[in-house]
Structures are given as C-alpha cells and as structure tokens.
N, CA, C, O and the ligand as a Tripos MOL2 file, in Angstrom:
@<TRIPOS>MOLECULE
protein
  265   263    67     0     0
PROTEIN
NO_CHARGES

@<TRIPOS>ATOM
      1 N          -4.8810   12.8490   -7.3500 N.3       1 MET1
      2 CA         -3.8840   12.4250   -6.3600 C.3       1 MET1
      3 C          -4.0530   13.2390   -5.0900 C.2       1 MET1
      4 O          -4.7060   14.2830   -5.0840 O.2       1 MET1
      5 N          -3.4560   12.7450   -4.0190 N.am      2 ALA2
      6 CA         -3.5930   13.3920   -2.7210 C.3       2 ALA2
      7 C          -2.5990   14.5430   -2.5970 C.2       2 ALA2
      8 O          -1.4030   14.3390   -2.3880 O.2       2 ALA2
      9 N          -3.1190   15.7370   -2.7310 N.am      3 ASN3
     10 CA         -2.2600   16.9050   -2.5520 C.3       3 ASN3
     11 C          -2.2550   17.3490   -1.1020 C.2       3 ASN3
     12 O          -1.3210   18.0030   -0.6380 O.2       3 ASN3
     13 N          -3.3240   16.9790   -0.3880 N.am      4 TYR4
     14 CA         -3.4740   17.4190    0.9800 C.3       4 TYR4
     15 C          -2.9100   16.3910    1.9560 C.2       4 TYR4
     16 O          -3.2560   15.2110    1.8970 O.2       4 TYR4
     17 N          -2.0470   16.8430    2.8450 N.am      5 CYS5
     18 CA         -1.5620   15.9770    3.9010 C.3       5 CYS5
     19 C          -1.2390   16.8490    5.0940 C.2       5 CYS5
     20 O          -0.3520   17.7000    5.0310 O.2       5 CYS5
     21 N          -1.9700   16.6340    6.1970 N.am      6 CYS6
     22 CA         -1.7820   17.4830    7.3590 C.3       6 CYS6
     23 C          -0.6530   16.9710    8.2370 C.2       6 CYS6
     24 O          -0.3110   17.6080    9.2340 O.2       6 CYS6
     25 N          -0.0640   15.8270    7.8850 N.am      7 GLY7
     26 CA          1.0580   15.3240    8.6480 C.3       7 GLY7
     27 C           0.6920   14.2930    9.6970 C.2       7 GLY7
     28 O           1.5820   13.7340   10.3380 O.2       7 GLY7
     29 N          -0.5850   14.0260    9.8900 N.am      8 CYS8
     30 CA         -0.9730   13.0100   10.8680 C.3       8 CYS8
     31 C          -0.7230   11.6170   10.2890 C.2       8 CYS8
     32 O          -0.4690   11.4650    9.0940 O.2       8 CYS8
     33 N          -0.7990   10.6120   11.1510 N.am      9 GLY9
     34 CA         -0.4950    9.2560   10.7300 C.3       9 GLY9
     35 C          -1.3890    8.7830    9.6000 C.2       9 GLY9
     36 O          -0.9240    8.1400    8.6590 O.2       9 GLY9
     37 N          -2.6870    9.1070    9.6950 N.am     10 ARG10
     38 CA         -3.6280    8.6110    8.6970 C.3      10 ARG10
     39 C          -3.3630    9.2170    7.3240 C.2      10 ARG10
     40 O          -3.4260    8.5200    6.3110 O.2      10 ARG10
     41 N          -3.0650   10.5170    7.2900 N.am     11 CYS11
     42 CA         -2.7540   11.1590    6.0090 C.3      11 CYS11
     43 C          -1.4590   10.6020    5.4340 C.2      11 CYS11
     44 O          -1.3370   10.4250    4.2220 O.2      11 CYS11
     45 N          -0.4840   10.3250    6.3140 N.am     12 THR12
     46 CA          0.7830    9.7690    5.8630 C.3      12 THR12
     47 C           0.5600    8.4000    5.2380 C.2      12 THR12
     48 O           1.0930    8.1000    4.1690 O.2      12 THR12
     49 N          -0.2300    7.5730    5.9100 N.am     13 VAL13
     50 CA         -0.5370    6.2430    5.3720 C.3      13 VAL13
     51 C          -1.2500    6.3730    4.0350 C.2      13 VAL13
     52 O          -0.9650    5.6310    3.0960 O.2      13 VAL13
     53 N          -2.1890    7.3310    3.9540 N.am     14 GLY14
     54 CA         -2.9180    7.5240    2.7110 C.3      14 GLY14
     55 C          -1.9930    7.9480    1.5740 C.2      14 GLY14
     56 O          -2.1680    7.5330    0.4280 O.2      14 GLY14
     57 N          -1.0060    8.7790    1.9070 N.am     15 ALA15
     58 CA         -0.0780    9.2540    0.8810 C.3      15 ALA15
     59 C           0.8630    8.1520    0.4300 C.2      15 ALA15
     60 O           1.3240    8.1470   -0.7120 O.2      15 ALA15
     61 N           1.1480    7.2120    1.3330 N.am     16 VAL16
     62 CA          2.1060    6.1430    1.0370 C.3      16 VAL16
     63 C           1.4470    4.9750    0.3100 C.2      16 VAL16
     64 O           2.1200    4.2010   -0.3710 O.2      16 VAL16
     65 N           0.1250    4.8520    0.4580 N.am     17 THR17
     66 CA         -0.5750    3.6830   -0.0890 C.3      17 THR17
     67 C          -0.3670    3.5300   -1.5960 C.2      17 THR17
     68 O          -0.0680    2.4340   -2.0690 O.2      17 THR17
     69 N          -0.5220    4.6190   -2.3530 N.am     18 GLY18
     70 CA         -0.3890    4.5420   -3.8060 C.3      18 GLY18
     71 C           0.9850    4.0460   -4.2380 C.2      18 GLY18
     72 O           1.0940    3.0410   -4.9420 O.2      18 GLY18
     73 N           2.0420    4.7560   -3.8130 N.am     19 PRO19
     74 CA          3.3930    4.3170   -4.1690 C.3      19 PRO19
     75 C           3.6820    2.9020   -3.6980 C.2      19 PRO19
     76 O           4.3630    2.1410   -4.3860 O.2      19 PRO19
     77 N           3.1600    2.5450   -2.5160 N.am     20 LEU20
     78 CA          3.3970    1.2000   -1.9840 C.3      20 LEU20
     79 C           2.7670    0.1460   -2.8900 C.2      20 LEU20
     80 O           3.3530   -0.9120   -3.1220 O.2      20 LEU20
     81 N           1.5790    0.4380   -3.3960 N.am     21 MET21
     82 CA          0.9250   -0.4960   -4.3110 C.3      21 MET21
     83 C           1.7400   -0.6510   -5.5960 C.2      21 MET21
     84 O           1.8730   -1.7540   -6.1270 O.2      21 MET21
     85 N           2.2890    0.4820   -6.0940 N.am     22 LEU22
     86 CA          3.0930    0.4320   -7.3170 C.3      22 LEU22
     87 C           4.3610   -0.3840   -7.0910 C.2      22 LEU22
     88 O           4.7610   -1.1810   -7.9390 O.2      22 LEU22
     89 N           4.9980   -0.1690   -5.9160 N.am     23 ILE23
     90 CA          6.2050   -0.9250   -5.5950 C.3      23 ILE23
     91 C           5.8960   -2.4120   -5.5210 C.2      23 ILE23
     92 O           6.6300   -3.2400   -6.0600 O.2      23 ILE23
     93 N           4.7800   -2.7440   -4.8340 N.am     24 THR24
     94 CA          4.3780   -4.1510   -4.7230 C.3      24 THR24
     95 C           4.1340   -4.7460   -6.1020 C.2      24 THR24
     96 O           4.5570   -5.8650   -6.3930 O.2      24 THR24
     97 N           3.4440   -3.9820   -6.9490 N.am     25 LEU25
     98 CA          3.1640   -4.4430   -8.3110 C.3      25 LEU25
     99 C           4.4670   -4.7020   -9.0630 C.2      25 LEU25
    100 O           4.5950   -5.6930   -9.7810 O.2      25 LEU25
    101 N           5.4380   -3.7930   -8.8880 N.am     26 GLY26
    102 CA          6.7340   -3.9660   -9.5480 C.3      26 GLY26
    103 C           7.4530   -5.2090   -9.0770 C.2      26 GLY26
    104 O           8.0540   -5.9320   -9.8720 O.2      26 GLY26
    105 N           7.3900   -5.4580   -7.7610 N.am     27 VAL27
    106 CA          8.0370   -6.6580   -7.1990 C.3      27 VAL27
    107 C           7.3780   -7.9150   -7.7540 C.2      27 VAL27
    108 O           8.0560   -8.8840   -8.0960 O.2      27 VAL27
    109 N           6.0470   -7.8900   -7.8390 N.am     28 LEU28
    110 CA          5.3280   -9.0660   -8.3440 C.3      28 LEU28
    111 C           5.6720   -9.3220   -9.8110 C.2      28 LEU28
    112 O           5.8260  -10.4720  -10.2240 O.2      28 LEU28
    113 N           5.7910   -8.2530  -10.5940 N.am     29 PHE29
    114 CA          6.1730   -8.4270  -11.9960 C.3      29 PHE29
    115 C           7.6060   -8.9410  -12.1010 C.2      29 PHE29
    116 O           7.9200   -9.7490  -12.9750 O.2      29 PHE29
    117 N           8.4830   -8.4630  -11.1950 N.am     30 ALA30
    118 CA          9.8640   -8.9440  -11.1890 C.3      30 ALA30
    119 C           9.9010  -10.4310  -10.8660 C.2      30 ALA30
    120 O          10.6420  -11.1940  -11.4850 O.2      30 ALA30
    121 N           9.0890  -10.8370   -9.8820 N.am     31 LEU31
    122 CA          9.0170  -12.2540   -9.5380 C.3      31 LEU31
    123 C           8.4910  -13.0570  -10.7240 C.2      31 LEU31
    124 O           8.9400  -14.1720  -10.9890 O.2      31 LEU31
    125 N           7.5220  -12.4610  -11.4360 N.am     32 ASP32
    126 CA          6.9360  -13.1320  -12.5900 C.3      32 ASP32
    127 C           7.9980  -13.3430  -13.6670 C.2      32 ASP32
    128 O           8.0200  -14.3700  -14.3450 O.2      32 ASP32
    129 N           8.8850  -12.3420  -13.8110 N.am     33 GLN33
    130 CA          9.8980  -12.4070  -14.8630 C.3      33 GLN33
    131 C          11.0880  -13.2790  -14.4680 C.2      33 GLN33
    132 O          11.5750  -14.0880  -15.2580 O.2      33 GLN33
    133 N          11.5510  -13.0950  -13.2130 N.am     34 PHE34
    134 CA         12.8230  -13.7020  -12.8250 C.3      34 PHE34
    135 C          12.6870  -14.7530  -11.7280 C.2      34 PHE34
    136 O          13.6050  -15.5390  -11.4920 O.2      34 PHE34
    137 N          11.5460  -14.7600  -11.0680 N.am     35 GLY35
    138 CA         11.3860  -15.6820   -9.9540 C.3      35 GLY35
    139 C          10.6500  -16.9340  -10.3490 C.2      35 GLY35
    140 O          10.3950  -17.1890  -11.5260 O.2      35 GLY35
    141 N          10.3190  -17.7010   -9.3540 N.am     36 ARG36
    142 CA          9.6400  -18.9620   -9.6040 C.3      36 ARG36
    143 C           8.1270  -18.8090   -9.5400 C.2      36 ARG36
    144 O           7.3870  -19.7340   -9.8770 O.2      36 ARG36
    145 N           7.6560  -17.6030   -9.0930 N.am     37 TRP37
    146 CA          6.2250  -17.3970   -8.9700 C.3      37 TRP37
    147 C           5.6980  -16.5450  -10.1160 C.2      37 TRP37
    148 O           6.2790  -15.5050  -10.4260 O.2      37 TRP37
    149 N           4.6280  -16.9590  -10.7390 N.am     38 GLY38
    150 CA          3.9920  -16.1710  -11.7790 C.3      38 GLY38
    151 C           3.0360  -15.1750  -11.1650 C.2      38 GLY38
    152 O           2.5740  -15.3510  -10.0380 O.2      38 GLY38
    153 N           2.7390  -14.1140  -11.9240 N.am     39 PHE39
    154 CA          1.8130  -13.0910  -11.4360 C.3      39 PHE39
    155 C           0.4570  -13.7110  -11.1140 C.2      39 PHE39
    156 O          -0.2650  -13.2230  -10.2450 O.2      39 PHE39
    157 N           0.1170  -14.7890  -11.8200 N.am     40 ARG40
    158 CA         -1.1470  -15.4800  -11.6020 C.3      40 ARG40
    159 C          -1.2650  -15.9960  -10.1660 C.2      40 ARG40
    160 O          -2.3660  -16.0870   -9.6230 O.2      40 ARG40
    161 N          -0.1200  -16.3330   -9.5530 N.am     41 GLU41
    162 CA         -0.1380  -16.8530   -8.1890 C.3      41 GLU41
    163 C           0.0810  -15.7620   -7.1340 C.2      41 GLU41
    164 O          -0.3340  -15.9190   -5.9860 O.2      41 GLU41
    165 N           0.7250  -14.6710   -7.5140 N.am     42 THR42
    166 CA          1.1320  -13.6760   -6.5090 C.3      42 THR42
    167 C           0.2030  -12.4730   -6.4340 C.2      42 THR42
    168 O           0.3280  -11.6770   -5.5030 O.2      42 THR42
    169 N          -0.7290  -12.3040   -7.3790 N.am     43 TRP43
    170 CA         -1.5370  -11.0760   -7.4100 C.3      43 TRP43
    171 C          -2.3420  -10.8360   -6.1240 C.2      43 TRP43
    172 O          -2.5820   -9.6770   -5.7860 O.2      43 TRP43
    173 N          -2.7790  -11.8920   -5.3780 N.am     44 PRO44
    174 CA         -3.5180  -11.5950   -4.1330 C.3      44 PRO44
    175 C          -2.7000  -10.8010   -3.1240 C.2      44 PRO44
    176 O          -3.2600  -10.1870   -2.2170 O.2      44 PRO44
    177 N          -1.3710  -10.8100   -3.2780 N.am     45 VAL45
    178 CA         -0.5240  -10.0160   -2.3860 C.3      45 VAL45
    179 C          -0.9290   -8.5450   -2.4500 C.2      45 VAL45
    180 O          -0.8650   -7.8360   -1.4460 O.2      45 VAL45
    181 N          -1.3450   -8.0920   -3.6280 N.am     46 LEU46
    182 CA         -1.7900   -6.7020   -3.7750 C.3      46 LEU46
    183 C          -2.9800   -6.4240   -2.8540 C.2      46 LEU46
    184 O          -3.0480   -5.3690   -2.2240 O.2      46 LEU46
    185 N          -3.9130   -7.3700   -2.7800 N.am     47 LEU47
    186 CA         -5.0770   -7.2070   -1.9080 C.3      47 LEU47
    187 C          -4.6400   -7.1770   -0.4510 C.2      47 LEU47
    188 O          -5.1540   -6.3930    0.3470 O.2      47 LEU47
    189 N          -3.6760   -8.0460   -0.1110 N.am     48 ILE48
    190 CA         -3.1940   -8.1080    1.2680 C.3      48 ILE48
    191 C          -2.5220   -6.7960    1.6410 C.2      48 ILE48
    192 O          -2.7980   -6.2360    2.7020 O.2      48 ILE48
    193 N          -1.6370   -6.2990    0.7730 N.am     49 VAL49
    194 CA         -0.9350   -5.0500    1.0550 C.3      49 VAL49
    195 C          -1.9340   -3.9110    1.2080 C.2      49 VAL49
    196 O          -1.8210   -3.0890    2.1170 O.2      49 VAL49
    197 N          -2.9190   -3.8720    0.3020 N.am     50 TYR50
    198 CA         -3.9290   -2.8130    0.3740 C.3      50 TYR50
    199 C          -4.7340   -2.9350    1.6680 C.2      50 TYR50
    200 O          -5.0190   -1.9350    2.3280 O.2      50 TYR50
    201 N          -5.0990   -4.1700    2.0240 N.am     51 GLY51
    202 CA         -5.8540   -4.3930    3.2580 C.3      51 GLY51
    203 C          -5.0780   -3.9390    4.4820 C.2      51 GLY51
    204 O          -5.6430   -3.3470    5.4010 O.2      51 GLY51
    205 N          -3.7700   -4.2210    4.4900 N.am     52 VAL52
    206 CA         -2.9370   -3.8150    5.6160 C.3      52 VAL52
    207 C          -2.8850   -2.2980    5.7270 C.2      52 VAL52
    208 O          -2.9570   -1.7470    6.8260 O.2      52 VAL52
    209 N          -2.7570   -1.6180    4.5760 N.am     53 THR53
    210 CA         -2.7120   -0.1530    4.6310 C.3      53 THR53
    211 C          -4.0320    0.4080    5.1450 C.2      53 THR53
    212 O          -4.0330    1.3970    5.8770 O.2      53 THR53
    213 N          -5.1600   -0.2070    4.7750 N.am     54 ARG54
    214 CA         -6.4620    0.2530    5.2800 C.3      54 ARG54
    215 C          -6.5430    0.0380    6.7890 C.2      54 ARG54
    216 O          -7.0380    0.8920    7.5240 O.2      54 ARG54
    217 N          -6.0440   -1.1270    7.2430 N.am     55 ALA55
    218 CA         -6.0800   -1.4270    8.6690 C.3      55 ALA55
    219 C          -5.2120   -0.4470    9.4540 C.2      55 ALA55
    220 O          -5.6170    0.0620   10.4990 O.2      55 ALA55
    221 N          -4.0000   -0.1880    8.9280 N.am     56 VAL56
    222 CA         -3.1000    0.7440    9.6060 C.3      56 VAL56
    223 C          -3.7030    2.1410    9.6260 C.2      56 VAL56
    224 O          -3.6170    2.8430   10.6340 O.2      56 VAL56
    225 N          -4.3160    2.5480    8.5120 N.am     57 ALA57
    226 CA         -4.9280    3.8740    8.4320 C.3      57 ALA57
    227 C          -6.0600    4.0040    9.4500 C.2      57 ALA57
    228 O          -6.3250    5.0890    9.9670 O.2      57 ALA57
    229 N          -6.7180    2.8870    9.7270 N.am     58 TYR58
    230 CA         -7.8200    2.9150   10.6810 C.3      58 TYR58
    231 C          -7.2980    3.0140   12.1140 C.2      58 TYR58
    232 O          -7.9120    3.6520   12.9690 O.2      58 TYR58
    233 N          -6.1570    2.3740   12.3600 N.am     59 ILE59
    234 CA         -5.6090    2.2760   13.7160 C.3      59 ILE59
    235 C          -4.9160    3.5680   14.1370 C.2      59 ILE59
    236 O          -5.0980    4.0350   15.2610 O.2      59 ILE59
    237 N          -4.1180    4.1480   13.2320 N.am     60 VAL60
    238 CA         -3.3220    5.3120   13.6040 C.3      60 VAL60
    239 C          -4.2250    6.5120   13.8660 C.2      60 VAL60
    240 O          -5.3020    6.6140   13.2780 O.2      60 VAL60
    241 N          -3.8040    7.4140   14.7320 N.am     61 PRO61
    242 CA         -4.5980    8.6080   15.0130 C.3      61 PRO61
    243 C          -4.6840    9.5170   13.7910 C.2      61 PRO61
    244 O          -3.7250    9.6480   13.0290 O.2      61 PRO61
    245 N          -5.8470   10.1410   13.6160 N.am     62 ALA62
    246 CA         -6.0700   10.9720   12.4420 C.3      62 ALA62
    247 C          -6.2350   12.4330   12.8280 C.2      62 ALA62
    248 O          -6.8860   12.7530   13.8240 O.2      62 ALA62
    249 N          -5.6490   13.3070   12.0440 N.am     63 HIS63
    250 CA         -5.8480   14.7490   12.1790 C.3      63 HIS63
    251 C          -5.6900   15.2570   13.6140 C.2      63 HIS63
    252 O          -6.4840   16.0590   14.1050 O.2      63 HIS63
    253 N          -4.6530   14.7670   14.2570 N.am     64 ASN64
    254 CA         -4.2870   15.2640   15.5770 C.3      64 ASN64
    255 C          -5.4570   15.2100   16.5740 C.2      64 ASN64
    256 O          -5.7180   16.1590   17.3130 O.2      64 ASN64
    257 N          -6.1440   14.0670   16.5620 N.am     65 GLY65
    258 CA         -7.1550   13.8100   17.5570 C.3      65 GLY65
    259 C          -8.5430   14.3080   17.2170 C.2      65 GLY65
    260 O          -9.4670   14.1770   18.0200 O.2      65 GLY65
    261 N          -8.7010   14.8950   16.0000 N.am     66 ARG66
    262 CA        -10.0240   15.3930   15.6740 C.3      66 ARG66
    263 C         -10.9540   14.2650   15.2520 C.2      66 ARG66
    264 O         -12.1190   14.5100   14.9390 O.2      66 ARG66
    265 ZN         -4.4210   14.1630    8.5560 Zn       67 ZN67
@<TRIPOS>BOND
     1     1     2 1
     2     2     3 1
     3     3     4 2
     4     3     5 am
     5     5     6 1
     6     6     7 1
     7     7     8 2
     8     7     9 am
     9     9    10 1
    10    10    11 1
    11    11    12 2
    12    11    13 am
    13    13    14 1
    14    14    15 1
    15    15    16 2
    16    15    17 am
    17    17    18 1
    18    18    19 1
    19    19    20 2
    20    19    21 am
    21    21    22 1
    22    22    23 1
    23    23    24 2
    24    23    25 am
    25    25    26 1
    26    26    27 1
    27    27    28 2
    28    27    29 am
    29    29    30 1
    30    30    31 1
    31    31    32 2
    32    31    33 am
    33    33    34 1
    34    34    35 1
    35    35    36 2
    36    35    37 am
    37    37    38 1
    38    38    39 1
    39    39    40 2
    40    39    41 am
    41    41    42 1
    42    42    43 1
    43    43    44 2
    44    43    45 am
    45    45    46 1
    46    46    47 1
    47    47    48 2
    48    47    49 am
    49    49    50 1
    50    50    51 1
    51    51    52 2
    52    51    53 am
    53    53    54 1
    54    54    55 1
    55    55    56 2
    56    55    57 am
    57    57    58 1
    58    58    59 1
    59    59    60 2
    60    59    61 am
    61    61    62 1
    62    62    63 1
    63    63    64 2
    64    63    65 am
    65    65    66 1
    66    66    67 1
    67    67    68 2
    68    67    69 am
    69    69    70 1
    70    70    71 1
    71    71    72 2
    72    71    73 am
    73    73    74 1
    74    74    75 1
    75    75    76 2
    76    75    77 am
    77    77    78 1
    78    78    79 1
    79    79    80 2
    80    79    81 am
    81    81    82 1
    82    82    83 1
    83    83    84 2
    84    83    85 am
    85    85    86 1
    86    86    87 1
    87    87    88 2
    88    87    89 am
    89    89    90 1
    90    90    91 1
    91    91    92 2
    92    91    93 am
    93    93    94 1
    94    94    95 1
    95    95    96 2
    96    95    97 am
    97    97    98 1
    98    98    99 1
    99    99   100 2
   100    99   101 am
   101   101   102 1
   102   102   103 1
   103   103   104 2
   104   103   105 am
   105   105   106 1
   106   106   107 1
   107   107   108 2
   108   107   109 am
   109   109   110 1
   110   110   111 1
   111   111   112 2
   112   111   113 am
   113   113   114 1
   114   114   115 1
   115   115   116 2
   116   115   117 am
   117   117   118 1
   118   118   119 1
   119   119   120 2
   120   119   121 am
   121   121   122 1
   122   122   123 1
   123   123   124 2
   124   123   125 am
   125   125   126 1
   126   126   127 1
   127   127   128 2
   128   127   129 am
   129   129   130 1
   130   130   131 1
   131   131   132 2
   132   131   133 am
   133   133   134 1
   134   134   135 1
   135   135   136 2
   136   135   137 am
   137   137   138 1
   138   138   139 1
   139   139   140 2
   140   139   141 am
   141   141   142 1
   142   142   143 1
   143   143   144 2
   144   143   145 am
   145   145   146 1
   146   146   147 1
   147   147   148 2
   148   147   149 am
   149   149   150 1
   150   150   151 1
   151   151   152 2
   152   151   153 am
   153   153   154 1
   154   154   155 1
   155   155   156 2
   156   155   157 am
   157   157   158 1
   158   158   159 1
   159   159   160 2
   160   159   161 am
   161   161   162 1
   162   162   163 1
   163   163   164 2
   164   163   165 am
   165   165   166 1
   166   166   167 1
   167   167   168 2
   168   167   169 am
   169   169   170 1
   170   170   171 1
   171   171   172 2
   172   171   173 am
   173   173   174 1
   174   174   175 1
   175   175   176 2
   176   175   177 am
   177   177   178 1
   178   178   179 1
   179   179   180 2
   180   179   181 am
   181   181   182 1
   182   182   183 1
   183   183   184 2
   184   183   185 am
   185   185   186 1
   186   186   187 1
   187   187   188 2
   188   187   189 am
   189   189   190 1
   190   190   191 1
   191   191   192 2
   192   191   193 am
   193   193   194 1
   194   194   195 1
   195   195   196 2
   196   195   197 am
   197   197   198 1
   198   198   199 1
   199   199   200 2
   200   199   201 am
   201   201   202 1
   202   202   203 1
   203   203   204 2
   204   203   205 am
   205   205   206 1
   206   206   207 1
   207   207   208 2
   208   207   209 am
   209   209   210 1
   210   210   211 1
   211   211   212 2
   212   211   213 am
   213   213   214 1
   214   214   215 1
   215   215   216 2
   216   215   217 am
   217   217   218 1
   218   218   219 1
   219   219   220 2
   220   219   221 am
   221   221   222 1
   222   222   223 1
   223   223   224 2
   224   223   225 am
   225   225   226 1
   226   226   227 1
   227   227   228 2
   228   227   229 am
   229   229   230 1
   230   230   231 1
   231   231   232 2
   232   231   233 am
   233   233   234 1
   234   234   235 1
   235   235   236 2
   236   235   237 am
   237   237   238 1
   238   238   239 1
   239   239   240 2
   240   239   241 am
   241   241   242 1
   242   242   243 1
   243   243   244 2
   244   243   245 am
   245   245   246 1
   246   246   247 1
   247   247   248 2
   248   247   249 am
   249   249   250 1
   250   250   251 1
   251   251   252 2
   252   251   253 am
   253   253   254 1
   254   254   255 1
   255   255   256 2
   256   255   257 am
   257   257   258 1
   258   258   259 1
   259   259   260 2
   260   259   261 am
   261   261   262 1
   262   262   263 1
   263   263   264 2
@<TRIPOS>SUBSTRUCTURE
     1 MET1         2 RESIDUE 1 A MET
     2 ALA2         6 RESIDUE 1 A ALA
     3 ASN3        10 RESIDUE 1 A ASN
     4 TYR4        14 RESIDUE 1 A TYR
     5 CYS5        18 RESIDUE 1 A CYS
     6 CYS6        22 RESIDUE 1 A CYS
     7 GLY7        26 RESIDUE 1 A GLY
     8 CYS8        30 RESIDUE 1 A CYS
     9 GLY9        34 RESIDUE 1 A GLY
    10 ARG10       38 RESIDUE 1 A ARG
    11 CYS11       42 RESIDUE 1 A CYS
    12 THR12       46 RESIDUE 1 A THR
    13 VAL13       50 RESIDUE 1 A VAL
    14 GLY14       54 RESIDUE 1 A GLY
    15 ALA15       58 RESIDUE 1 A ALA
    16 VAL16       62 RESIDUE 1 A VAL
    17 THR17       66 RESIDUE 1 A THR
    18 GLY18       70 RESIDUE 1 A GLY
    19 PRO19       74 RESIDUE 1 A PRO
    20 LEU20       78 RESIDUE 1 A LEU
    21 MET21       82 RESIDUE 1 A MET
    22 LEU22       86 RESIDUE 1 A LEU
    23 ILE23       90 RESIDUE 1 A ILE
    24 THR24       94 RESIDUE 1 A THR
    25 LEU25       98 RESIDUE 1 A LEU
    26 GLY26      102 RESIDUE 1 A GLY
    27 VAL27      106 RESIDUE 1 A VAL
    28 LEU28      110 RESIDUE 1 A LEU
    29 PHE29      114 RESIDUE 1 A PHE
    30 ALA30      118 RESIDUE 1 A ALA
    31 LEU31      122 RESIDUE 1 A LEU
    32 ASP32      126 RESIDUE 1 A ASP
    33 GLN33      130 RESIDUE 1 A GLN
    34 PHE34      134 RESIDUE 1 A PHE
    35 GLY35      138 RESIDUE 1 A GLY
    36 ARG36      142 RESIDUE 1 A ARG
    37 TRP37      146 RESIDUE 1 A TRP
    38 GLY38      150 RESIDUE 1 A GLY
    39 PHE39      154 RESIDUE 1 A PHE
    40 ARG40      158 RESIDUE 1 A ARG
    41 GLU41      162 RESIDUE 1 A GLU
    42 THR42      166 RESIDUE 1 A THR
    43 TRP43      170 RESIDUE 1 A TRP
    44 PRO44      174 RESIDUE 1 A PRO
    45 VAL45      178 RESIDUE 1 A VAL
    46 LEU46      182 RESIDUE 1 A LEU
    47 LEU47      186 RESIDUE 1 A LEU
    48 ILE48      190 RESIDUE 1 A ILE
    49 VAL49      194 RESIDUE 1 A VAL
    50 TYR50      198 RESIDUE 1 A TYR
    51 GLY51      202 RESIDUE 1 A GLY
    52 VAL52      206 RESIDUE 1 A VAL
    53 THR53      210 RESIDUE 1 A THR
    54 ARG54      214 RESIDUE 1 A ARG
    55 ALA55      218 RESIDUE 1 A ALA
    56 VAL56      222 RESIDUE 1 A VAL
    57 ALA57      226 RESIDUE 1 A ALA
    58 TYR58      230 RESIDUE 1 A TYR
    59 ILE59      234 RESIDUE 1 A ILE
    60 VAL60      238 RESIDUE 1 A VAL
    61 PRO61      242 RESIDUE 1 A PRO
    62 ALA62      246 RESIDUE 1 A ALA
    63 HIS63      250 RESIDUE 1 A HIS
    64 ASN64      254 RESIDUE 1 A ASN
    65 GLY65      258 RESIDUE 1 A GLY
    66 ARG66      262 RESIDUE 1 A ARG
    67 ZN67       265 GROUP 0 **** ****
C-alpha cells in the first residue's frame, strides 16, 4: 500500500484511487443486489473510474513542480 504521500495533487489522487475503487465496487454490488442493474452490466464502470483517476493524476501537478 502507499505509505508515502508528499501532499501534492498526484500523491493525493494515488492515495484515493484504491479506496475509490473499493467504494465503486461496493456500489456496483449494491446495485446488483437491490437495483435493476446486474454486476454483469455495470462492471465497466470500474474501468471508467480507474481511467478517470489516471487522467486526473496525469493532469494535476506532481511533487510541487518537480
Ligand atoms: Zn507527491
């Protein structure tokens, strides 16, 4: 796991990515259980969420301009 975080945007995004994926997974399972969408239809959302975090990590400044 990521123990190192210097506080810059990129490290923050990196630290948030894991929990965010778990939260997304939980929401998808909840939808599978209680909603109208099965996990079979919603799983690509995980790829989208992960892709967005990679894009944001690329855009935000890293390590205070280094
Ligand atoms: Zn950093």
